[in-house]
C-alpha positions in Angstrom: 44.4 67.6 99.6 47.1 69.9 101.0 50.3 70.5 99.1 52.6 67.6 100.3 55.7 69.8 100.1 56.8 72.8 102.1 59.7 74.9 100.8 61.2 77.5 103.1 63.7 80.2 102.3 66.9 79.9 104.4 66.7 83.6 105.1 63.3 83.2 106.7 64.5 80.3 108.9 67.5 82.3 110.1 65.4 85.2 111.0 63.1 83.0 113.0 66.1 81.6 114.9 67.3 85.1 115.6 63.9 86.1 116.9 63.7 83.0 119.0 67.1 83.7 120.6 66.4 87.5 120.9 69.3 88.4 118.6 69.5 92.0 117.4 71.0 93.0 114.0 74.1 95.0 114.5 76.3 96.8 111.9 80.0 97.3 112.5 80.8 100.7 114.0 83.9 102.9 113.3 84.7 102.7 117.0 84.7 98.8 117.1 87.9 97.1 118.0 88.8 94.1 115.8 91.5 91.6 116.7 92.9 88.5 115.1 94.6 85.6 116.9 97.3 84.5 114.5 98.3 80.9 115.2 101.7 79.6 113.9 103.4 76.3 114.3 106.6 75.7 112.3 106.2 76.2 108.5 108.5 79.2 108.4 108.0 80.2 104.8 104.2 79.8 105.0 104.1 81.8 108.2 106.1 84.6 106.6 103.7 84.7 103.6 100.6 84.7 105.8 101.8 87.5 108.1 102.8 89.6 105.2 99.4 89.4 103.5 97.7 89.9 106.9 99.8 93.0 107.6 99.1 94.5 104.2 95.8 95.8 105.6 95.1 98.1 108.6 92.2 98.7 111.0 92.8 95.7 113.3 95.2 94.2 115.9 97.1 91.0 115.9 97.8 88.7 118.8 100.5 86.2 117.6 100.4 82.8 119.3 103.2 80.4 118.4 103.8 76.7 119.2 106.7 76.0 117.0 109.6 73.7 117.4 111.4 75.5 114.5 113.1 78.3 116.4 113.0 80.6 113.4 109.2 81.1 113.7 109.1 82.5 117.3 112.1 84.6 116.4 110.1 86.0 113.4 107.2 86.7 115.7 109.3 88.5 118.3 111.1 90.6 115.7 108.2 91.3 113.4 107.8 95.1 112.6 104.2 95.8 111.5 103.6 98.1 108.6 99.8 98.5 108.8 98.1 96.2 111.4 99.1 96.5 115.0 100.9 93.6 116.6 99.9 94.0 120.3 101.2 90.7 121.8 103.4 87.7 121.1 102.9 84.5 123.0 105.3 81.6 122.5 105.1 78.1 123.8 101.4 77.8 122.9 101.2 74.0 122.7 98.5 71.3 122.9 97.2 71.1 119.4 94.9 73.2 117.2 91.9 73.2 119.6 94.1 74.4 122.5 95.6 77.2 120.3 92.1 78.3 119.2 90.8 78.4 122.8 93.9 80.3 123.9 93.7 82.8 121.0 90.0 83.5 121.4 90.4 83.8 125.2 93.1 86.4 124.8 91.1 88.5 122.4 88.1 88.4 124.7 90.2 89.3 127.7 91.6 92.3 125.7 88.1 93.5 125.0 87.7 93.2 121.2 84.3 93.7 119.6 85.2 91.2 116.9 87.5 88.3 117.4 89.2 86.4 114.5 91.3 83.4 113.8 94.1 83.1 111.2 96.3 80.1 110.7 99.8 80.2 109.2 99.0 78.6 105.9 96.5 81.1 104.4 97.4 84.0 102.0 94.9 86.9 101.8 94.2 89.1 98.7 94.5 92.8 98.8 91.4 94.4 100.1 90.4 91.4 102.2 89.8 93.2 105.4 87.2 95.7 104.0 85.5 92.8 102.3 85.4 90.8 105.5 83.8 93.6 107.5 81.5 94.3 104.6 80.0 90.8 105.1 78.7 91.8 108.5 77.2 95.0 107.0 75.7 93.1 104.0 74.2 90.6 106.4 72.7 93.5 108.4 71.2 94.9 105.1 69.2 91.7 104.8 68.2 91.5 108.5 70.8 88.8 109.4 72.8 88.7 112.6 76.2 87.6 111.3 78.1 85.6 114.0 80.9 84.4 111.7 82.3 85.6 108.4 85.2 84.5 106.2 86.8 85.6 103.0 88.4 82.1 102.5 85.4 80.7 100.6 85.0 77.1 99.5 82.2 76.0 97.2 82.0 72.8 99.3 80.8 74.9 102.3 78.1 77.1 100.7 74.4 76.6 101.4 73.2 79.4 99.2 74.8 82.0 96.9 73.3 85.4 97.4 74.1 88.9 96.1 77.6 89.7 97.2 77.8 87.0 99.9 77.0 83.4 100.6 75.2 81.6 103.5 77.6 78.9 104.6 77.3 75.6 106.6 80.8 75.9 107.9 83.4 78.6 108.6 86.4 76.7 109.8 89.2 78.1 112.0 91.7 78.8 109.3 90.3 82.2 108.5 87.3 83.5 110.3 86.0 86.6 112.2 83.4 86.3 114.9 81.2 88.9 116.5 82.1 89.2 120.2 79.1 87.3 121.4 79.6 84.5 119.0 83.3 84.3 120.0 82.3 84.1 123.7 80.0 81.2 123.0 82.5 79.3 120.8 85.1 79.8 123.5 82.9 78.7 126.3 81.5 75.6 124.7 84.4 74.7 122.5 85.0 71.3 124.1 81.3 70.3 123.4 81.2 71.3 119.7 82.3 67.9 118.2 79.9 66.6 115.6 79.8 63.9 113.0 79.3 64.4 109.2 76.0 62.6 109.5 75.0 65.0 112.4 75.9 68.0 110.2 73.8 66.6 107.3 70.8 65.9 109.7 71.1 69.4 111.2 70.9 71.3 108.0 68.3 68.9 106.6 66.0 69.6 109.5 66.8 73.3 109.7 66.7 74.3 106.0 65.2 71.4 104.3 68.4 70.9 102.2 70.1 67.7 101.3 73.7 68.7 102.1 76.2 67.4 99.6 79.7 68.0 100.7 83.2 66.5 100.4 84.4 67.8 103.7 84.5 64.3 105.2 87.5 63.6 103.0 89.5 66.1 105.0 88.7 64.3 108.2 89.2 60.8 106.9 85.5 60.1 107.7 84.5 56.8 106.1 81.1 56.7 107.7 78.5 59.3 108.6 79.1 58.7 112.3 82.9 59.5 112.1 83.8 62.7 114.0 84.7 65.8 112.1 87.3 68.4 113.1 85.9 70.5 115.9 85.7 73.7 113.9 83.1 72.2 111.5 80.8 72.2 114.5 81.0 76.0 114.9 78.4 77.0 112.4 75.7 74.5 113.4 76.1 75.6 117.0 75.9 79.3 116.0 72.9 78.8 113.8 71.0 77.1 116.6 71.6 80.2 118.7 70.5 82.7 116.0 73.8 83.6 114.4 74.5 83.2 110.6 77.7 82.2 108.9 78.5 84.3 105.8 81.2 84.0 103.2 82.7 86.2 100.5 81.9 86.1 96.8 84.5 85.7 95.4 87.0 84.1 97.7 89.8 86.4 98.7 92.1 83.9 100.3 93.8 80.6 99.3 95.6 77.8 101.2 99.3 77.6 100.8 99.9 73.9 101.7 96.9 72.1 100.5 95.3 71.5 97.1 91.6 72.3 97.4 90.6 70.1 94.5 92.6 67.1 95.7 91.9 67.4 99.4 88.2 68.6 99.3 87.2 68.0 95.7 86.1 71.6 95.7 87.0 75.0 94.3 87.3 78.5 95.7 84.1 80.5 95.2 84.4 82.4 91.9 82.7 85.7 90.9 80.3 83.8 88.6 78.7 82.3 91.7 77.2 85.6 92.7 73.4 85.2 93.2 73.5 81.7 91.9 71.0 80.5 94.5 70.7 77.3 96.6 73.7 75.0 96.3 72.0 71.8 97.4 68.9 69.8 96.5 65.8 70.5 98.6 64.4 67.8 100.8 60.7 67.1 100.6 58.9 68.5 103.7 55.5 67.0 104.5 52.8 69.5 105.4 50.0 68.3 107.6 46.5 68.5 106.0 44.2 71.2 107.2 
């Protein structure tokens, strides 16, 4: 009798998806242009803390998009003097909710021709050295033959599929702090309105793809009482990208934290700690039947 269980390495599955979609591993180049769409809406103090931590690093541009009713925030944007990063554009009156701000921000970065397009919201503080670590995730993925479509240094344990050496493979990236390769950003921007998914849909997707029984508390964030309840649109980014041959990678350890939400209370999770390095698969494996020869 054949072995009734088939266990597959997530790395092998991702490589198969890459080959199927004709993706080519690419390392960041010194000539690449990196831009972040910084989205702000009110929360003056949080906005100030976020932009200060963002501007502590160099090597990228910022497009600041504001939808505040608090007049202090657009005034801060218009008068901000960058120390390290380059503020190339300020757009005020960006209304319509988070999804509209995301589409607008990614759209502007793509129009401006960036090779990598990122999103930062105004309630995240970044640790010193975050930018080098973020770009290093794309390089580390390339070292292992992965086409990284999305990377983040805001790392939640609740979003990790597997802890590997110096990085994690994640099931979600979120829009609060993420950097996309240009092609991944183009796809997210083009199909954004169709990326809605339920928590049950996410569990089924990763169960079918990796053979993992996804255990996550993310539904608490979206007030999802049943598996069919819809999630926030950004939780659909990574399943969409995986299906097209792009991996989502996270930092070990996390180099960012949320200013206005308690991770333990809201998500019943923790930020990824250094001790998680190379800790392996973070979820139980599902049994996969193998047909008899």
